[in-house]
C-alpha positions, -999 to 999 in steps of 0.1 A, spaced: -677 54 213 -664 72 244 -629 87 245 -615 60 268 -631 32 249 -613 43 217 -580 47 235 -583 12 250 -595 -4 217 -572 -33 206 -548 -25 234 -537 -46 264 -537 -19 291 -538 18 298 -519 35 327 -541 49 341 -577 48 329 -586 76 353 -559 99 339 -568 93 303 -605 96 309 -600 131 324 -574 143 300 -583 170 275 -570 152 244 -573 182 221 -544 198 240 -525 166 247 -492 155 231 -485 119 223 -456 99 210 -443 64 201 -406 56 195 -391 30 171 -356 19 168 -349 20 130 -333 -14 128 -347 -31 97 -380 -32 78 -413 -26 96 -435 -56 101 -473 -60 108 -470 -45 143 -448 -15 136 -460 -8 101 -497 -16 103 -511 -19 138 -494 12 152 -502 36 123 -539 26 127 -538 32 165 -520 65 162 -547 76 137 -573 69 164 -555 92 188 -552 119 162 -589 116 155 -594 126 192 -573 156 188 -539 144 201 -509 162 187 -487 131 178 -451 125 170 -432 94 160 -396 93 173 -371 76 150 -347 65 177 -314 65 158 -293 71 189 -311 43 207 -306 19 179 -269 29 179 -266 22 217 -284 -11 211 -260 -22 184 -287 -25 158 -275 -28 122 -240 -33 136 -241 2 151 -238 18 116 -256 51 120 -259 56 82 -278 23 78 -298 31 109 -310 63 93 -317 45 60 -340 22 80 -356 52 96 -365 67 63 -381 34 52 -400 32 85 -414 67 78 -424 60 42 -438 26 50 -460 40 78 -472 68 55 -480 43 28 -501 23 53 -522 54 59 -506 72 88 -522 106 92 -503 136 76 -509 154 109 -483 131 126 -448 144 127 -416 124 126 -386 135 147 -351 119 149 -336 112 184 -304 129 171 -324 161 167 -336 159 203 -301 153 215 -289 184 195 -315 206 211 -292 217 238 -312 206 268 -312 169 263 -281 158 284 -288 184 311 -323 169 315 -309 133 313 -285 139 342 -311 157 363 -335 128 358 -308 101 364 -303 116 399 -337 103 408 -332 66 401 -306 39 408 -286 14 388 -307 -15 400 -338 3 389 -323 9 354 -314 -28 353 -350 -38 357 -359 -17 326 -334 -33 303 -360 -56 287 -373 -25 268 -343 -30 244 -345 -67 243 -315 -70 266 -306 -87 299 -283 -75 326 -254 -96 313 -254 -77 280 -251 -44 298 -223 -57 319 -202 -60 287 -214 -26 273 -221 1 298 -239 23 273 -269 0 275 -275 12 311 -281 47 296 -308 35 273 -337 34 298 -330 69 311 -328 81 275 -364 71 270 -374 89 301 -355 120 288 -372 117 254 -406 119 271 -396 150 292 -379 169 263 -408 162 240 -432 173 267 -453 142 262 -487 135 279 -493 101 263 -468 74 254 -477 45 231 -458 13 229 -460 -25 230 -461 -43 264 -423 -46 261 -421 -8 266 -440 -9 299 -407 -9 319 -397 24 304 -430 41 309 -432 29 345 -397 41 351 -407 76 339 -437 76 362 -414 65 391 -389 93 384 -418 118 380 -430 110 415 -395 117 429 -385 147 407 -418 165 403 -418 164 365 -450 157 345 -460 120 348 -468 104 314 -499 83 308 -493 52 288 -512 30 264 -497 -5 259 -505 -26 229 -501 -63 221 -469 -80 208 -476 -101 178 -462 -136 182 -435 -150 160 -448 -170 131 -424 -198 141 -441 -201 175 -445 -207 203 -463 -174 206 -458 -173 243 -430 -187 264 -450 -200 293 -419 -214 309 -402 -180 309 -401 -165 344 -410 -130 330 -437 -143 307 -422 -126 277 -437 -132 242 -416 -146 215 -425 -118 191 -422 -110 154 -386 -99 148 -372 -76 122 -340 -96 123 -357 -129 115 -375 -128 81 -395 -160 87 -407 -149 121 -427 -119 107 -448 -106 79 -432 -74 67 -453 -47 51 -433 -48 19 -435 -86 15 -446 -99 -19 -479 -117 -22 -461 -149 -27 -440 -143 4 -470 -135 26 -488 -167 15 -456 -188 20 -450 -175 55 -486 -180 65 -487 -215 51 -456 -224 72 -467 -206 103 -472 -223 137 -510 -228 140 -519 -257 163 -554 -270 157 -579 -259 183 -554 -238 202 -556 -201 205 -531 -192 231 -497 -188 215 -512 -191 180 -496 -163 159 -522 -167 131 -551 -161 155 -531 -132 170 -531 -116 135 -568 -122 131 -575 -107 166 -552 -77 165 -549 -68 128 -578 -81 108 -608 -76 130 -599 -41 143 -586 -27 110 -598 -46 80 -629 -29 66 -645 -61 52 -656 -94 66 -633 -123 71 -644 -153 50 -631 -188 56 -632 -209 24 -640 -245 32 -651 -275 11 -688 -281 9 -683 -313 28 -669 -293 57 -697 -268 57 -687 -246 28 -676 -209 30 -684 -190 61 -681 -154 72 -671 -147 108 -684 -113 118 -664 -109 149 -633 -124 165 -651 -141 194 -671 -162 169 -640 -172 150 -622 -181 182 -651 -202 195 -652 -221 162 -615 -226 160 -614 -239 196 -642 -263 186 -620 -274 157 -647 -264 132 -621 -242 114 -590 -260 101 -556 -243 105 -549 -244 67 -582 -228 59 -575 -201 85 -540 -195 72 -553 -191 37 -580 -166 47 -556 -146 68 -530 -146 40 -554 -132 14 -566 -104 38 -530 -94 45 -522 -95 7 -550 -69 3 -542 -48 34 -505 -45 26 -510 -35 -10 -503 2 -4 -469 -6 10 -460 -30 -18 -469 -3 -43 -440 19 -31 -415 -10 -27 -396 -3 -60 -389 33 -49 -369 20 -20 -358 -14 -32 -321 -5 -33 -321 10 2 -339 -21 15 -314 -44 -3 -286 -25 15 -304 -35 48 -305 -71 37 -342 -73 28 -359 -84 -4 -397 -87 -7 -395 -123 -19 
């Protein structure tokens, strides 16, 4: 597999393919940032560690930014910095349990801020953009302009992400499609200021288990995604086996429909790229019996043709997730008290 093919694998877009194809990855620096605001779910705790490991395998020097300052600005966990940092610790241990490479380093945003150059850089970069341009980037924090009108600190958030990239001297930024605004803001400021322009790899957003997976009526086409603040919208990496099965059983999964189907999203973006075994759908003999789908396209075609029942799909996906998340569940008891403080139990 060529370098660019592995970079694009299971992602939505790269910006730009030409830049990444010509980049010497063995001397490149990459990063992804997470607001520590709860417990990691399938996206943050499973998909991204696997993707990060692929970049590390190509020689990229990679860091995960635990964005405590950003979570504080965004009023996560009621703006309680101690709880935010508790959450960051759980993010780190959870991602390690799910196989994140030991070569990957974690850094706190507060450490970046304390480096001495952070706010000087922020102000210099802010001189190359406008308030209206920052407003367009507010979706990166799950906010709209009206929220920032009540809390001016939110306007600082987008320029903080641009500053993170500059201070960390990043070549490649990873993130979900919701982070595209921040990365394009950085590239826009880079054009105007002469700083290094970051290349970006944007991944899928897993749809909420409650559905609908996609808000087709939304003017910006945003996905209703799994949320750390809504336990029934997401599978968390520390969920018990019973909780995983219960959530999948209740998940939105319209028969014959793939678009906006969160269970099919999990099959497409979690199971087929990263599960090392085949996905078997168990069915009654009268319905064709058990069947193994060797790739996602085959499963999708059969599901659209209504030859795979939603309940059979849910059961199969649930059993795979029970197995895949076993390493995280095995360390749950070590951090149970901290998780309880954050309002989470695995049941």
